[in-house]
Structures are given as C-alpha cells and as structure tokens.
N, C-alpha and C positions, 0 to 999 in steps of 0.2 A: 512425805512424795517419793514414788519409787518408779521407774520407768515401766512403762508396757510392751515397751517395743525389742526387749530382748538384746540390748546392745549391752550390757554388765556397769551400766554407768546407772547410780542415783536419775541424775532428772539430767535428761543432753535438753541446755536451750540452745534458741536461737535469738539470737538480737541485732537489728538494723535500726536506722533512721532512713527514709523514706520523705521524697515531696509529696505534691498533691496529687503527681502521676505515675506515683511508685519506683521513680527513678531514687535509685541509689547513689549514682555518682554517673563519671562520665570521663572518657579519655584517662584512666585509673587516677583519677580525683574525686573526691566531694565537694559539690558545688556549692555549700551553703558552711555558716559559721554561726554553729550555736552552742557556747560552750557551758550551758546549764545543762543539755545532751552528755556532753562530754563528760561531765561528773556525772551523770546518770550511770551510763555504759563504763566509766571507771567504778563507779559503788557498786553497780551489780557484778560485773566480774571478775573485780579485785578477791585475790585468793584461790580464783576455779585456773584450771586449764583453759587454752581458748586454742581454737581449731580454726585456721584458715589457710585461704589459697593464696599462692605464692604473688599473686599481683595483688594481693588485700596487704601481706607484709611488704612488700616492693613502698608502695605509697604509703605505709608508717614509716618508712624509713630503717628503724629499729625494732627491738623487740620491746613489748610493754611491759614494764616491771611492775614485780609483784605477783605475776600471773604467772605460768607454765603456758608457753608459746609454742604448739607443735603449727608445723606450716603442712601444707599439701602442696606435692610437685612432682611431677613425670621425672624431673632431671635426676638424672645420679650425680651431677656433679656440681648441685646445688647446694651451699653451704653460707652459714649465718651465724655470728658470736647469738650468743644466748636462745637459739632455739633448736628444735627436736623435728628432726624432718620424716614424713612419711610420705610415702609412696600413693598410696590411697586412702577413703575413707576410711574403708575398715581398717588397714593399720594405725591408722592415728586414734580410732576408736581401742583398740588393745592396748594403745600404749597408756588411756585413761581407766581402763577396766576397774573396777571395785572404789570408781572416786564419785562421792556424792553428789557431785554439781560439776559440770563443761559446760562452754560454751561456744558456741561456733558464731565465728565474728567474721566472716563473709569469704569469696565476692559470691556475687550471685550465682554461679556455676556450680558452688557448694551448697549454698542452699538451696539451689532446685535440688541438685542428690539427694540430699538432707529429705528433704519435702516427698521427692518422689519415692524413697524408701520407705516412707513412715516411720524413721526413727525419730523423731524429735519429741517431746512431753513439755514442750513448753515453748512458744513464740511473746517475745520481746519488743514489740512495734513503738519507735517513735515516729508520731507524723507530725510532718511540719507544716505548719500554716503559710505555706509559700508555693510557687511554680520556678523551678532551678533554670538558670537561663545558662543551656546545654551549648558549647559553644559548636560552631559549625566543624562539620567533618569528624566531629567524636564519635567514639563506640559509647553508647550506653547502655549504663547496665539497670538494670529492671528488679523490683524484690519479687520474692516470689508469691503467686497467686493462691491465698489463704481460702482454700476451700470449706464452704460454710458446712459441708456437709459432715467433714471429718475436724474441723476446730470452731470453737464456740467462744465467743467473748466473756473473758471471766471480769463480774458487773464489780466485784470486790473489790478487786486493787487494779482497775483502767480507769484514766480519768476523763470523767463525763466533759470537762468543760477546759479549755486550751490553757496551758500555762502562760504566764508573762512571758513577753517576747524577751529573747535573748539573743544578743548577736542579731541574725539576721532573719529569723523568723520567731513567732508564738509556737508551740508543741504541746504535745499530749502524750503520753506511753497507754497501748492496749497491748494487752496480757491475753493471751487465745492460749485453750485450755483441750488437750482432744475431748471428744463428746464420747 
C-alpha cells in the first residue's frame, strides 16, 4: 500500500483510542487503563516512526522504545532525550520521507491538522465501551471527526464485536481507509 496523499511516505496512519463520547483524554492525561489496547498500540507502531505533539510526548514522560520518536513543538528551546524535534507537521513528514509506515499518535491538534490537510492513508481507532470520567475544570481533547464521505470502514480488518474487557473497558479496533 502506498500513499495517495503525496507526502513521500508509504503509509501515513493515525492511531488513537476514544471513549463513547470520542474523548481522547483530559487535562493532558488518558482517562482509562486498557492494557490490551496498550499492547495493540505497541504492536502496531513498533519499528515505525511516530509523530506526536509536545503535550502528548510530555504525558508519556519519555520516548517510546523501539520507535523513532518525532515531537512537534513551536518552541525552539524544547529538547528531550531520544527524540527528534520538528517545528511543523511538514518538517516532521520530511524527516520521514521514503519511510514505508509512519504513525501519528496524538494529540487532538495534530490529528485535526492531518485530517484537514487530507494527509492520512489509514485510521486505526480503538473504541472503548465506556464513558470516561472527566475531572471538573479539565480541558477535554476529542478525537477528530471521521468524515464518511472521505473514509470507509475496512470490514476485512475491523472488529465486529467487542473484545473482552481489559482493565477499565471492553474494546474493539476499527480500521478506516480512504474512499
């Protein structure tokens, strides 16, 4: 599979987990613990570059092992061990040119920008069978809207049924491909 978006990457995927209200997190934190989905995320992204915003990186606390970590930030002073810094999405994508697979791993602002520019080739969305408890006064991050005119569910790869509960929730993975 190769990209139709013209970014010079084989496949640019976006991967995220969301609750029933399309919440990604709040206050810079995930609001659930679903170990089986963490394993799915690791298995899916392992060995590939990952691109994330600075807030998403800071919420992790460190670079994810086994992957090339690229952090988007407007700050010229920001540094962190084991990551590459990019000051724009375009710069991050240029760092990954001619790479077979790259993953966008958050946050909401980065997902939105990639969707608005029509750059993604694949969406891998974990749906959680739960509604997260959002702490009062928290800033909530929402998943991007998946436009059914642009995207279709890949029935050959998507879960039809919920997988068993892991930690806080049952879960299923949905794969979306461009129409």
